[in-house]
N, C-alpha and C positions, 0 to 999 in steps of 0.2 A: 640699490638698497629700492625695495618696495616697499608702499605708506611710509616715505621717508617724512619726516616732521621739518629735521634742521640738519643742514650740509655747511662742513665749516671745510673751502678749499682753498690750498697756500695759506694761510694767514702767518702773518710775519709781522712782530710787535718789537719796537723797539723805541727807545728812550734815549733822551738827550737832544741838544742843538743837532744842525748837521753837523760840526765840526768836529765833534766828541757823541757823535748815536752810536749805541751799545745795541743789538740786535739782541733780545730776549728770545723772540721765535722763529723758528726758524719754516718756514713755509708748512705748516703744521697741518694736513686735514682729514675730515671722518664725518662721520655721521653719526645721526640719532634717529632707529625707526621710532614710528606712534607708539604708545603702549609698551615702548621698551626703558630698561635698565644699562643706560654705558656705566661703567664704572671707570675712572679714571685716577691712576696710582703714580708714586715718584716721590724723593725726595723732596725737599722743601728748594725753591730753587730750579726746579724743574720745568716749569711754565703752568701749571696746571690751575692755581690760581686765576694769573694771569690772563689765559683763557678762557675761565667763566667769565672774567669781567669785560673782554672785550666785546663777549656775547650778548652782554647784558649796557653794553655803552657807558659802563661806568670809570674808565681809564681818564685821566686828563687831560684834556686836551691840548692843552699847553706845551707838554713835551710830550707827548705819545703816540707813537708815527705808527698806524695800523695800513697793513696794506693786504687786499686777497677779499674772496666775500666768504658773507657771513647768512646762509638762504634760509629763512623760517617761511613756511609758508607761501614759496611766490615771493617775501621783500628781502632784498638785501639790508639786513638789519646794520651796515657801518654806514650805506646812504642816506637813510631815516634823519630828519634832523631833528632838534630835541623833544620838540614838544608832541612830536608820533610818537618819539620812543617812551616818553614816558609814558603817553596812554596805556602802549602795550609794555611795556614792565611794571609788575604788578598785578598784571589782568593776563594777559597770555603768556606769559616768562616772570615767574619769580625765582629769588633767591634764598634759601637760608645759609646764613654766614657763619665762620666756623668760631666766632665768641660772641654770642648773643648780650653779653653784657652791652658791647661797646655800637651791639646793631641796635638794641632797643634805647629809644629816649629816657636819662632817668629821672624826670623831671613831670612826665606823662604816666598813667596807670596805662597797663596790661593792657586793661580796655581798651580804652580810646584808643590806644595803638593801632590796634586793629580795625575798631568800629568804622574811624578816621579812613582806609582802605575801602571798604565797603561802602561807604558812602561818596569817596571821590568817583572809585570807578564804574560803579555800580546803580548811583543815585538813588542809595536810600536813604529814609527819614535817621534822625537819628534812633529810636524805638526802635525802627527796622532793624540799624545795624546792632543795636546794643543785642536785640534778642537773636541774631541769625550767630554775633559771637558767641554767645553764651554756650549755641548750641554747639560749634566748634571747636570750644573748649572740651564740651562735652567729648567730644569724637576725636580730640589729642587726648584724650585719658587723661585730663588733670583733674585734682582734687577741689571739691569745695569753688565751682565755677562763678559762682557770683559774688565769694568773697576776693576771690583774684581778679576779677572785673576789675575793682577797685584797688588792688597791692599795686605796687611799683615795686619795677625788676630787681631793688635791693630787697625786699622784702620776701621773696621767693629763691627756690634750690635753682644752679645748675642745671637739672635736670626740665624742674619746672620753666624754667626760660628759654631753655632750648623747645618745647614744646608750644610755648607761646611762638614762638619765631617758625615754629610748624603753622601754626594755626593763621599766623600772617600769611604766610606766604599760599597758601591753600586759601584763602579766602574765597578768591575770587576763579575756583577753580580755573587753574592756570593748565593749558598742553602741554608746558615742559616746565619744569622745578627741578632747576642748581640745586645742588646739598654741597655744599663747601668746607668740609672736615667738621660736620656737622656731630659730632661722637666724640670728638678730640678728647677731649678733660671730661668725661662722663665714666661715672662707674660700671662693669661687666654689664651688669642686671640691667642699667639704665640706661645702656649702649644696646639691650638688646632687646628692650622693648621700644628703643627711638626706629633701629632697624625695621622691628617689626609691623611698628605704625606705618612705617612709609610705603615698606612691600603693599601693608593693605589698605592705604591711602589709593597708592598707585593702581592696584588690580580693578578698584570700586572707580575711582575717578577716570581710568584709560590712559591718564597722562602722561608722558615722559618721564624719564628719570635719569639727569646725569652726575652721578653721586661720586664725589671728590674726595681723597685719603691717600694716605703715606704709608698703610698698611693693606698687605695683600689679603692678609685673612679673614680682615673682615671686609673685604670687598667681596669676597669668592661668598660670603652670605646672605647677599644679598641683588649682584647684578649677573644677567644675563651674560652682556660679553666686557672685557677691559681690555685698555688703551694702556699701554704702560708709555710715558715720559720721562725724559732722561735729558739736563741741562737745554731745554725748549725746542727737541724732536721728537718723534713717535719711535720709537724703539721697537714694541709690539703687539699685534692686537689679534685678537684671540677670544672665542665661549670660555668662558671658567676653567669647565673642565679640560677644554684642551690646553690650557696655559696653563694648570697645576701639575695636569699631568706630562705633558712633552714641552716646558718651556723653550723656544731658540734663542733667543737672545741671552749672552752672556751676565747683562743687566739684571734681566728677569728672575736669572738663576739667582745672583748675591741676595736679590730681596726678598726669592723664599725662603734663602739657607738663613739671614739674618738674625730671625724674631725666634727665641727662646720657643722650645717645642714641649711641650708634657711627655714624650714618651722617655728622651733621653736627657740626661744631663750630661750637656758635653764642659769638662774643664774649660773653655775659651771660649766666647763665642766667634761665626766668623764675621770680618766686616765685608765691605763691597770692595774694599783695597785689595785686601787678602785674597779673596776667590779671583777677583780680574789677575793678578798677577800672578797663580795658582801656589802661593806661597800657603795656603792654609791647606793644616793638615787634621781633618776633624779627631778628635780625641775625647772618648765617654770615660765620665770617670764613674770606675766600677765600686759593685759594693764595697770591694776591700779597701778598698784608695777612704771611700767615705769613714767607713766603718775604727781605720787607723786616724784619721784626721779625727774624728769626733771622740776617741780616747782620749789624745793628749788635750780638749777641750775639757770635757767633763769630769776630768779626776781631779781637776782645781776647785777652788773656792771661787764663788761666784764673783764679779766686777760690779753689778748691781740687782737689786733685789727692791722690787715694788710688794706692800704688804696692805692688802686691805684698802686701795686706793678708792679715794672717792672725790670729786669735782664736781658741783652745784652751782647753776646759774640760777637767779631770780629777776624775776619780773615785779616792775614795781608796781603798788598794789592800787587800786584806783577807790574812788567814788561805790562804783556797783561792778567792781575786777578785783578779786582776790590776790593776793601774791601767789605764785605761782614757781614751782620749783620743776626745774630739770635737771637732772640727773646726767651729763655726759659721760663721766667715767662712774662706775657704779659697783665698787667694792672689788678693785683688780689685783689680783697678785700672779706675778711671776719674778723667776731669772733668769738674768744674762749674763755670760760666762763669757769669759778672757779668750779674743779668739776668735765667738762666735756672730754667724749674722742670722739674729732674731727675725722675721720676713712678718709685719705686722698688715692682717689686709680685713677690710671690710668695707661696704658703700659707706656714701657723703652722709656725714651724721649720725654715724657707728660710733665715734670718741678717738680713733684713730689719733685723728691732731694735736687733740687735746692730748690728751694724753702723751703727746709726744713735748708739747708743750711745757706741760707740768712736771716732767722727770726734766726738765732745761729749766724750770722754774721760773720760766718767763710767766707761769699762772701758778696761785697757789695753790694746795692742798685743801679741801674742803676737811679732809679726815682721811687717816692710814699714813705710813710710812715707806720715804725714795731713800734705801740704803745705798750710796756710793761709796769700795772698797773697805764698809763698817762704819760709815758715816752720815746719818740722818740727813738728808738738803733740807730736810720741812724745817727743822731747826735752826737751823746756820742764819744768820746775819746777811743783809746787804752786802756788807763790804768781804765778809767768808765769801759767800757763792759769787762777787765777780772774779775772787782769787781762784777758785775753781774752778770760773766757766770756760780756762783754756784745755782743762784737760774732757769736759762733755763740749762736744760743737755740732753744730745744725748746717747741712746742706738743702740749702730752700730747693719748692716746688720752683717758682718764678725766679733767676738767676738775674736776670733785666732790673724789676723791683727792689733786691735785694740788693743792690750795685748800685753807688752812690755816680749821676749820670755827669755830674759837672768837676768828676777828678779823675786821674787818668789809672788805669786798670794799676800800675806798679805804687801809685799811694793808696789804692785798695788795699795791696798786699801789705805793704811793708806798713801801716799805720795799727793794724791790731797788734804786729810785732811790739811795736814801740809801745802800746798801752801794755803790755802782759810780760816786757822788760826780756824779747828776746832780742840776741844779738847786742854788740857789745857799742854799737856804733850804726850812721844814716849808711853806709857805705857797705859795712858787714850785709846790713836788712837790704839795701838792694840788690844786694850779692845773693844772698839768700832769696829773696824773691822770683830774681831771671831765672834762678836752677831748677825753682817749682814749676817755673809757669812751663820749662823744657820737659819737667819732667810727666807733667800732664797734657804734653804733644803738644805746644807752644812755643814758637819761637822766642827770642831777647824783643824782637820788634814789638809783641804786642805791651809790652812794659809801659810802653808811651803812647797806647790807642786808648782811646774811650768807650763807653759799652757800647755806644751804640754803632760803633764801627765793625761789630764781629754778630757772628751767628749768635743763634739758640745754640749749639750744639759749642762755641767754642766759647758764649758764655758760661754755661753749666763749668767748663772747665777751670775758666777763673774761679767762679765758686768751690769750685772743688781743692785750688792750688792754698786760696785764703782760706779753707778748713786747715788743711796737712801744716799748714804756714806753723801753725801755734802747738804741735806735737801731740796733739790730741788722746785719750785712750780710748774712747768713747763717740763716737760718731752718729748723728740721728739724721737719716736721710730719708726726707718728707717730699714724697708724690717723683725726686731728684730727677727721674727720666721721661715724665709721664709725657710732657709735652714736644719730642723729642722725634728726629725721624729711626725708624728701626734701626737704621745702618748706624747711624749717630747714635743712636741707645745703645747698641753692641760693641759701638765702643768706647762709651764711659763706663759699663757694667763690666766692660773686661779690665779697663784702668781700675776702678774701682777694687774689685779683687785684687788686682796685683799690687795697688798701694795695701792694701790687709795685709799679703803676705809680707810685703819688703817695710811695713812702719809697723804691725803686729795688732792694726785696728780692731776694731768689737765694735758693730754696725746694729745699731735697730733701724729696719728697710720697712720704711710705710710705701704702701703702693697701691691701689686699686686694677694693677692689672697684675693679676695671679703667674699669668704665664711668666713672667719677669720673676716674680717673688720666689717662684719655686726652682729659677735658677739658682735663685741669687742665696736662698737661707738655709741655715742648716734646721733651723726650729721656726714650725710657725701660729702663728698667736690670731685665729679671727676672733673679731671681736664685730659686735653685734647691738646697740640698743646701751651702749654704754660698758656693758657685759663681755666676759668671755665667753664666746660658743667654742672654741673647740682650740685644746694646746699639745704640738707633741712633735712628732719629729713629721720633717715635712715632706717630704718622699712620703710617707706612709699614709698621710692624711689625706694628701692627692690621691692617691691608690686606692684608700678607702674611708673616706668618710663616714664620720658616725652620725654629724649633724643634719636634720633636713636647710638648713641657713648653709652651711660650708655646699655640701652640693650642688644647693642652688646658684654658687655664685663658681663653683666649678663649670657647670655645666652652660653658662652664660658667656666664656670662655671662644672666642670666634679659633675655632680648628682645622678651617681651612678644610681642600679639599683630598 
């Protein structure tokens, strides 16, 4: 390749001792040219991040065995000693990590963390570094740079933390920037802004960019070429246009097909396994089928009615600072009908998660009424709420943090059944728990495993099993598929719809991914700044949004080519 900046040749990575060593990357080779954006896509476990960590010299030397060459400007990075690699890392090659909260030091201010790099690599004085850091914060379009300079990571939003990470990564004007899933948990609008920012910075500085993601549509928005990885191998590489127009590999075709589209509503999403064995037959839901289903849903009385709901938070007043009020939910009214899926969308901070928590009575409403089957939840005592809670359940965004790491999966399923009096004996509850695991696509052996032994998709299935163990009527799904791979996401969404049909569930489906919400939702509720912007039939709103805010959200969805 002309103007080659980085070339990886026959890279193999294995972990473990010599006796039980497991190879993760199987002799992959690829190149990145100067001023090029190379996209790397694939599911979790495909080897994307491990490859990036090997390039950066960040794999643990005690149990990582690496073979091959990683040539960067004439130097084999795999042969450099620790000191030379440290001098190169951050200055010539930089990385934006997937989770900024864990990558940033929580005990240091955001500004200091960027300034420190400038002082270390470029020899800036403290005042020079601060001045340059404020300039970088402006470049990555952070609001109130001076205020954010002294802010700690926990005091700013996810999108702002990601911008701090980008400022840190570009501080020394690196020749190669590796972005590892830099937009995974961000809103579509923030995601679009981050992509545009990275592309602008790449064009301005002429650096090369290695952009890692599990979402092909997202990669198509930024990359020149795409490299597809599967189980430690590169299965296909091509220009973005050619890959989308004429994918060669079956796995690539499956990745492209697994994501919900805005054009048609399929009755069931294709999974990679179904496409691989040719068992998937696409079936588009017709307007007649949808109208027939809605006729049965909307002739009943509402299951849940939210009337003029308000939830306000107050900051503590100080000597020179008056008390401030934040209206997280501001005079919201809507109804949810039995058998319906209500999609709830909006940017971070719009109030959608607070609304969900207030319905669940995890947060107390400031004003208004929440009627469930005619009973006002805001007027119930704590014992009455606990009794009713089995009927209104929540599937959490992060299944790992919602599961106790010290108890077996089986115990996590049996415990809530025992609390709510489901089943007459321990044996009966265990039998039901094992049956539930089978129902969500996990066999009986998972009953005896711990959460850390499961993948993200498997843990999410356990979370779903625990929710349906209580036989609820209303289930609130709060960003329940946002961190999952496209193919695993398709499996979980199909499962949720199957369970809805089998158990008669009603869903409030909260997400920042509008393509997913369109696939799932009957009605769509768009929130902005605590208020309802738009409410109505999901397909009609997507086809003809009435508000500028809704149009902005829809326009920000990665469309692919």
